[in-house]
ROMIKE-541379 format. One line per field, with one value per residue (C-alpha): residue number from 1; residue in one letter; y, z, x. Coordinates in steps of 0.02 Angstrom, whole numbers. Each point is the difference from the previous one (the first is absolute). Last residue first. Example, Ala and Ser with C-alpha at 12.3 -4.5 7.8 and 13.67 -1.06 7.14 Angstrom:
// ROMIKE-541379
nr	c(2, 1)
rest	c(S, A)
y	c(-53, -172)
z	c(357, 33)
x	c(684, -69)
//
This chain:
// ROMIKE-541379
nr	c(243, 242, 241, 240, 239, 238, 237, 236, 235, 234, 233, 232, 231, 230, 229, 228, 227, 226, 225, 224, 223, 222, 221, 220, 219, 218, 217, 216, 215, 214, 213, 212, 211, 210, 209, 208, 207, 206, 205, 204, 203, 202, 201, 200, 199, 198, 197, 196, 195, 194, 193, 192, 191, 190, 189, 188, 187, 186, 185, 184, 183, 182, 181, 180, 179, 178, 177, 176, 175, 174, 173, 172, 171, 170, 169, 168, 167, 166, 165, 164, 163, 162, 161, 160, 159, 158, 157, 156, 155, 154, 153, 152, 151, 150, 149, 148, 147, 146, 145, 144, 143, 142, 141, 140, 139, 138, 137, 136, 135, 134, 133, 132, 131, 130, 129, 128, 127, 126, 125, 124, 123, 122, 121, 120, 119, 118, 117, 116, 115, 114, 113, 112, 111, 110, 109, 108, 107, 106, 105, 104, 103, 102, 101, 100, 99, 98, 97, 96, 95, 94, 93, 92, 91, 90, 89, 88, 87, 86, 85, 84, 83, 82, 81, 80, 79, 78, 77, 76, 75, 74, 73, 72, 71, 70, 69, 68, 67, 66, 65, 64, 63, 62, 61, 60, 59, 58, 57, 56, 55, 54, 53, 52, 51, 50, 49, 48, 47, 46, 45, 44, 43, 42, 41, 40, 39, 38, 37, 36, 35, 34, 33, 32, 31, 30, 29, 28, 27, 26, 25, 24, 23, 22, 21, 20, 19, 18, 17, 16, 15, 14, 13, 12, 11, 10, 9, 8, 7, 6, 5, 4, 3, 2, 1)
rest	c(Q, K, K, Q, R, L, R, E, M, Y, V, L, L, S, K, Q, I, S, E, K, S, I, F, S, V, F, N, N, I, D, A, E, R, Q, K, V, L, R, D, I, I, P, K, R, I, M, S, K, T, I, Q, R, A, H, D, P, V, S, L, W, Q, A, M, V, T, A, A, T, S, Q, V, K, D, E, P, V, L, Q, D, V, L, G, I, K, L, A, A, P, A, P, Y, M, Q, G, L, Q, L, S, Q, E, T, V, R, S, G, V, I, H, T, M, T, D, K, F, W, F, P, A, V, I, G, L, Q, T, E, N, L, G, I, S, Y, K, P, S, D, A, M, I, R, Y, D, C, C, L, A, M, L, C, G, G, A, P, S, S, G, N, V, A, A, I, I, V, M, N, S, G, F, L, K, L, W, M, E, Q, V, A, R, W, F, A, A, Y, H, E, A, S, K, G, C, M, E, T, I, D, L, G, A, S, F, I, P, D, R, V, S, T, L, I, L, G, R, C, G, R, D, I, E, L, K, E, L, G, I, S, F, E, T, L, L, E, L, S, L, S, N, V, P, P, N, K, M, K, M)
y	c(-640, -42, -113, -96, -37, -64, -118, -62, -36, -97, -104, -36, -53, -119, -73, -31, -86, -115, -42, -52, 82, 99, -159, -99, 151, 41, -179, -10, 162, -62, -165, 97, 107, -134, 8, 189, 25, -83, 79, 174, -39, -82, 152, 132, -1, -34, 111, 149, -26, -15, 159, 100, -49, 32, 168, 81, 75, 187, -50, -55, 168, 97, -105, 44, 186, -25, -103, 136, 128, -110, -39, 175, 69, -146, 19, -138, -182, -112, -182, -79, -175, 5, -51, 172, 94, -90, 38, 186, -1, -90, -188, -101, -178, -143, -103, -154, 105, 119, -135, -108, 148, 67, -172, -36, 157, 182, 28, -171, -70, 126, -54, -185, 21, 87, -141, -133, 66, 121, -89, 62, 34, 188, 23, -142, 111, 137, 15, 163, 190, 141, 184, 126, 17, 83, -20, -20, -155, -24, -177, -59, -134, -27, -166, 37, 155, -103, -130, 136, 55, -181, -12, 171, 161, 158, 163, 88, -153, 61, -172, 4, -109, -8, -82, -179, -55, -171, 53, 115, -110, -162, 84, 82, -163, -99, 122, -11, -191, 16, 104, -115, -152, 85, 48, -177, -67, 116, 152, 27, 74, 4, 147, 95, -17, 111, -50, 126, 162, 94, 152, 66, 165, 73, 47, -55, -149, -45, -101, 87, -82, -17, -25, 66, 52, -181, -17, -189, 1, 155, -88, -154, 107, 81, -169, -69, 152, -1, -182, 25, 153, -94, -155, 112, 46, 120, 176, 61, 110, 8, -95, 113, -74, 124, -59)
z	c(1825, -147, 106, 59, -179, -41, 150, -59, -171, 78, 107, -154, -97, 138, 10, -188, 14, 139, -96, -154, -161, -24, -10, -120, -113, 1, -38, -143, -74, 14, -82, -144, -25, 21, -172, -14, 176, -38, -172, 77, 106, -149, -108, 116, -43, -187, -14, 74, -114, -153, 50, 30, -167, -96, 84, -35, 165, 23, 66, 165, 28, -46, 123, 138, -29, -3, 160, 82, -45, 76, 163, 30, 119, 118, 12, -91, 36, -138, -53, 109, 74, -12, 181, 49, -100, 92, 165, -42, -54, 153, -32, 36, 50, -15, 114, -112, -158, 49, 69, -154, -119, 83, -12, -180, -92, -3, -171, -80, 174, 15, -165, 38, 170, -78, -129, 136, 86, 149, 145, 109, 186, -22, 68, -117, -150, 42, -169, 27, -7, 126, 5, 141, 32, -172, -143, -140, -100, -175, -67, -166, -125, 75, 63, 176, 8, -39, 130, 131, -31, 11, 176, 74, -92, 102, -98, -152, -83, -176, -78, -170, -144, -160, -122, -61, 145, 79, 182, -29, -117, 95, 168, -47, -77, 157, 108, -123, 8, 189, -5, -121, 107, 161, -82, -58, 174, 67, 111, 188, -2, -141, -101, 164, 29, -149, -52, 36, 101, -155, -13, 161, 88, -132, -152, -178, 27, -115, -152, -127, -170, -148, -187, -51, -183, -53, 92, 20, 178, 46, -39, 98, 150, 0, -12, 142, 110, -35, 52, 155, 50, -19, 92, 141, 26, 146, -46, 182, 14, -138, -162, -107, -73, -108, -166)
x	c(-1154, 113, 111, -154, -50, 175, -5, -170, 73, 144, -119, -108, 155, 55, -176, -3, 168, -62, -159, 97, -62, 162, 104, -110, -27, 186, 52, -126, 66, 180, -47, -79, 156, 133, 82, -29, 69, 166, 8, 4, 154, 89, -47, 75, 185, -10, -153, 92, 151, -113, -92, 160, 76, -161, -34, 170, 61, -36, -172, 78, 84, -157, -100, 123, -32, -189, 7, 104, -134, -136, 90, 70, -133, 20, 188, 95, 43, 68, 3, -134, 1, 189, 33, 65, -132, -141, 87, 5, -186, -67, -15, -157, 38, -124, 111, 10, -5, 139, 114, -15, 13, 158, 79, -54, 54, -60, -80, -27, -36, -142, -77, 22, -84, -151, 3, 1, -154, 6, -85, -143, -15, -8, 177, 51, -44, 128, 87, 92, 1, 4, -47, -22, 187, 12, 122, -127, 40, 70, -10, 72, -50, -172, -67, 66, -112, -154, 50, 22, -179, -55, 74, 36, 44, 8, 3, 70, 76, 40, 16, 86, -56, 104, -117, 12, -111, 24, -3, -149, -102, 30, -25, -167, -59, 43, -99, -146, 5, -3, -159, -89, 44, -55, -164, -33, 39, -135, 30, 11, 175, 127, -68, -25, 188, 39, 176, 136, 0, 58, 113, -75, 37, -12, -102, -41, 113, 145, 51, 112, -16, 119, 8, -171, -12, -10, -166, -18, 70, -99, -164, 56, 44, -172, -88, 107, -33, -186, -12, 106, -102, -165, 59, 62, 182, -19, 53, -10, -157, -40, 37, 108, 158, 96, 70)
//
């Protein structure tokens, strides 16, 4: 599955909805046992949540958007398929979350690319289930430091802390993902799926039980005047960079 939402694969409401529908179709297709998730082109795997979806909109829109983000995570993190992230570009915030949901992460070994949950740099807060996902991968101390500082890790640093599993040359990302996929698919599906569910279900259940409260918290937070101002400042900074 190749993400294609120019210019930076922002996770818009439309993309998130299409992604969840596509993933659900693959999940029920018994002929599909695994999925490689990547971007249609570098230098961006995904720039994360579309800021325009969180700025200057109604409370109803914010709620619909956040529900779509939750749905993407629930389907990706809870998938029965083997899912491998072929990270062929930078992957901040929501893009990093998508990669963290996968079973294995292969990243292009390039000084141009970095990955991390950098929400605090935008003046917003990664919710508890973003935190839980990162903690699941790299542990509590690294997660605490990363989330407080909004750190973006260059590829070698990401490998060192376990944020990604393997670095390969840029032109080998896809072929390596196919090789790794073959290794994972050599394990009997039922045994692997039960093991995955055993480990991930408590994390998934935590969001499921608090889903509506999490949406309400997001709407309340993102609607604050101070948060809207922070997002507008960040968007203006992005516009100036493009000029």
